[in-house]
C-alpha positions as CSV (number, residue, x, y, z in Angstrom):
1,M,-0.7,-17.5,-35.7
2,P,2.4,-16.1,-37.5
3,V,4.7,-16.2,-34.4
4,K,8.2,-14.9,-35.0
5,R,10.2,-18.0,-34.7
6,P,13.9,-17.9,-33.8
7,S,16.2,-17.8,-36.8
8,P,19.9,-18.7,-36.9
9,R,22.1,-15.9,-35.9
10,K,25.4,-14.9,-37.3
11,A,28.5,-16.6,-35.9
12,T,29.7,-13.7,-33.8
13,A,32.0,-15.4,-31.3
14,R,35.7,-15.4,-32.0
15,P,37.6,-18.6,-32.9
16,F,39.4,-20.8,-30.3
17,R,43.1,-21.3,-31.2
18,K,44.9,-24.3,-29.7
19,D,47.5,-25.0,-32.3
20,P,49.4,-22.1,-33.9
21,A,49.8,-24.2,-37.0
22,T,46.1,-24.0,-37.7
23,Q,45.7,-20.3,-36.8
24,G,45.8,-19.1,-40.4
25,I,43.3,-21.7,-41.6
26,L,40.9,-21.0,-38.8
27,D,41.0,-17.2,-39.4
28,T,40.4,-17.7,-43.1
29,A,37.5,-20.1,-42.5
30,Y,36.0,-17.6,-40.0
31,K,36.2,-14.7,-42.6
32,L,34.7,-16.9,-45.3
33,Q,31.8,-17.9,-43.0
34,K,31.1,-14.2,-42.1
35,A,31.2,-13.4,-45.9
36,G,28.6,-16.1,-46.6
37,S,30.9,-18.6,-48.3
38,L,29.7,-21.5,-46.2
39,Q,30.9,-24.4,-48.3
40,Q,34.5,-23.1,-48.5
41,A,34.5,-22.3,-44.8
42,E,33.2,-25.7,-44.0
43,L,36.0,-27.4,-45.8
44,L,38.6,-25.4,-43.9
45,Y,36.9,-26.0,-40.6
46,Q,36.9,-29.7,-41.3
47,K,40.6,-29.5,-41.9
48,V,41.2,-27.7,-38.6
49,L,39.0,-30.4,-36.9
50,L,41.3,-33.1,-38.1
51,A,44.2,-31.4,-36.3
52,E,42.1,-30.3,-33.3
53,P,39.2,-32.8,-32.9
54,G,37.8,-31.1,-29.8
55,N,38.1,-27.4,-30.8
56,P,34.9,-25.9,-29.4
57,F,34.6,-23.1,-31.9
58,V,35.1,-25.3,-34.9
59,L,32.3,-27.6,-33.6
60,Y,30.1,-24.6,-33.1
61,A,30.9,-23.1,-36.5
62,L,30.2,-26.4,-38.3
63,G,26.9,-26.7,-36.4
64,T,25.8,-23.2,-37.5
65,I,26.6,-23.9,-41.1
66,A,24.6,-27.1,-40.9
67,L,21.7,-25.2,-39.3
68,N,21.8,-22.5,-42.0
69,R,21.5,-25.3,-44.6
70,G,18.4,-26.6,-42.8
71,E,20.2,-29.7,-41.5
72,A,19.1,-29.6,-37.9
73,A,19.8,-33.3,-37.2
74,T,23.4,-32.7,-38.2
75,A,23.7,-29.4,-36.3
76,V,22.4,-30.6,-33.0
77,P,25.3,-33.0,-32.0
78,L,27.9,-30.6,-33.2
79,L,26.5,-27.8,-31.1
80,Q,26.0,-30.1,-28.2
81,K,29.7,-31.0,-28.3
82,A,30.7,-27.4,-28.5
83,L,28.7,-26.6,-25.4
84,A,30.0,-29.7,-23.6
85,S,33.5,-28.6,-24.4
86,G,32.9,-25.5,-22.3
87,Y,32.0,-23.1,-25.0
88,K,29.3,-21.0,-23.1
89,D,28.9,-18.2,-25.6
90,E,25.3,-16.9,-26.0
91,T,25.3,-17.9,-29.7
92,V,26.0,-21.5,-28.8
93,Y,22.9,-21.8,-26.6
94,T,20.8,-19.9,-29.1
95,H,21.8,-22.0,-32.1
96,L,21.5,-25.3,-30.2
97,G,18.0,-24.3,-29.0
98,I,16.9,-23.3,-32.5
99,A,18.4,-26.6,-34.0
100,L,16.5,-28.6,-31.4
101,Q,13.2,-26.8,-32.2
102,A,13.8,-27.3,-35.9
103,A,14.3,-31.0,-35.2
104,G,11.0,-31.2,-33.3
105,R,12.6,-31.5,-29.9
106,G,10.9,-28.6,-28.1
107,E,11.4,-29.9,-24.6
108,E,15.1,-30.2,-25.1
109,A,15.2,-26.7,-26.6
110,M,13.5,-25.3,-23.5
111,E,16.2,-27.0,-21.3
112,V,18.9,-25.3,-23.4
113,Y,17.2,-21.9,-23.1
114,R,16.8,-22.4,-19.3
115,A,20.5,-23.2,-19.0
116,G,21.2,-20.1,-21.0
117,M,19.1,-18.0,-18.6
118,K,21.2,-19.2,-15.7
119,Q,24.4,-18.5,-17.6
120,D,23.2,-15.0,-18.6
121,P,20.0,-13.9,-16.8
122,K,19.9,-10.5,-18.4
123,N,19.8,-11.8,-22.0
124,P,16.3,-11.3,-23.4
125,R,16.8,-13.7,-26.4
126,Y,16.5,-16.8,-24.2
127,H,13.1,-15.8,-22.9
128,S,11.9,-14.7,-26.4
129,N,12.9,-18.1,-27.8
130,A,11.4,-20.0,-24.9
131,A,8.1,-18.2,-25.5
132,V,8.0,-19.6,-29.0
133,V,8.5,-23.2,-27.7
134,L,5.6,-22.7,-25.2
135,A,3.4,-21.2,-27.9
136,Q,4.0,-24.1,-30.1
137,K,2.7,-26.3,-27.3
138,G,-0.4,-24.2,-27.1
139,D,0.5,-22.6,-23.7
140,H,-0.1,-19.0,-24.6
141,E,-0.3,-17.7,-21.1
142,S,3.2,-19.0,-20.3
143,A,4.5,-17.9,-23.7
144,L,3.2,-14.4,-23.0
145,A,4.9,-14.4,-19.6
146,E,8.2,-15.2,-21.2
147,A,7.8,-12.6,-23.9
148,K,7.1,-10.0,-21.3
149,I,10.3,-10.9,-19.4
150,A,12.2,-10.5,-22.7
151,L,10.6,-7.0,-23.1
152,K,11.4,-6.0,-19.6
153,L,15.0,-6.9,-20.2
154,N,14.9,-5.1,-23.6
155,P,11.9,-2.8,-24.1
156,K,12.9,-2.3,-27.8
157,F,13.0,-6.1,-28.7
158,A,10.6,-6.0,-31.6
159,A,10.3,-9.8,-32.1
160,A,9.3,-10.3,-28.5
161,A,6.7,-7.5,-28.8
162,M,5.3,-9.0,-32.0
163,N,5.0,-12.4,-30.4
164,A,3.4,-11.0,-27.3
165,G,0.8,-9.4,-29.5
166,F,0.0,-12.7,-31.2
167,F,-0.2,-14.5,-27.8
168,L,-2.6,-11.8,-26.5
169,Q,-4.7,-12.2,-29.7
170,E,-4.9,-16.0,-29.0
171,L,-6.1,-15.2,-25.5
172,N,-8.7,-12.8,-26.9
173,R,-7.1,-9.8,-25.1
174,L,-7.4,-7.6,-28.2
175,P,-6.8,-4.1,-26.6
176,E,-3.5,-5.4,-25.2
177,A,-2.7,-7.1,-28.5
178,I,-3.2,-3.9,-30.4
179,E,-0.9,-2.1,-27.9
180,M,1.8,-4.7,-28.5
181,F,1.5,-4.5,-32.3
182,D,1.7,-0.7,-32.1
183,R,4.8,-1.1,-29.9
184,T,6.3,-3.5,-32.4
185,L,5.8,-1.0,-35.3
186,L,7.5,1.7,-33.2
187,Y,10.8,-0.3,-33.5
188,D,10.1,-2.3,-36.7
189,P,8.0,0.1,-38.8
190,N,8.3,-1.9,-42.0
191,N,6.9,-5.1,-40.6
192,A,4.0,-5.9,-42.9
193,T,2.9,-8.9,-40.9
194,V,2.3,-6.8,-37.8
195,R,0.6,-4.1,-39.8
196,D,-1.9,-6.7,-41.2
197,A,-2.3,-8.2,-37.7
198,L,-3.0,-4.8,-36.2
199,K,-5.7,-4.0,-38.8
200,L,-7.4,-7.4,-38.2
201,A,-7.2,-7.0,-34.4
202,K,-8.9,-3.6,-34.6
203,Q,-11.6,-5.0,-36.9
204,R,-12.2,-7.9,-34.4
205,L,-12.4,-5.5,-31.5
206,N,-14.9,-3.3,-33.3
207,T,-17.0,-6.3,-34.2
208,Q,-17.1,-7.5,-30.6
209,G,-18.1,-4.0,-29.4
210,A,-20.9,-3.7,-32.0
């Protein structure tokens, strides 16, 4: 089942500045990261971290860079420290959950997403990501419920609609799966995976009805 798994998001939160002496370095590092120059940004963030060991944004930024490199084991403690330091931005919860999932720590990822839901109950991303964790455990009913909550919060959330379609397919609820795939293509018309899934779902439904 080609469920749409969460992927690292862009670092959208603004930098924390504690020491005016590091302001220029931090701003430059942030610009480099947004431009995709991760290695250069990492070097500058490390320099800031020497002066400000507990800077939550720097810990977060270094965690996202590690995650983008596929180094989940390195990303997790950095993102945990950022969160523990009081950095409650949505991107911190999201990236930490994704890092934990990538590290095979699904239960801990779910705890992070649940904490994010309490922090920001109207954010659909937490429910969409939680749905993926549940699907990976084989609990497609609960995964579907989470995906539907995400869609209630954001009816145009294509990734959640796509996943709901696959969950419904696993539950052999093909008419509903087809409806979800159609809904996905309404907001993501170039999604070839969903187009293929829609075609196969229709074929299966026709076969069952024959």
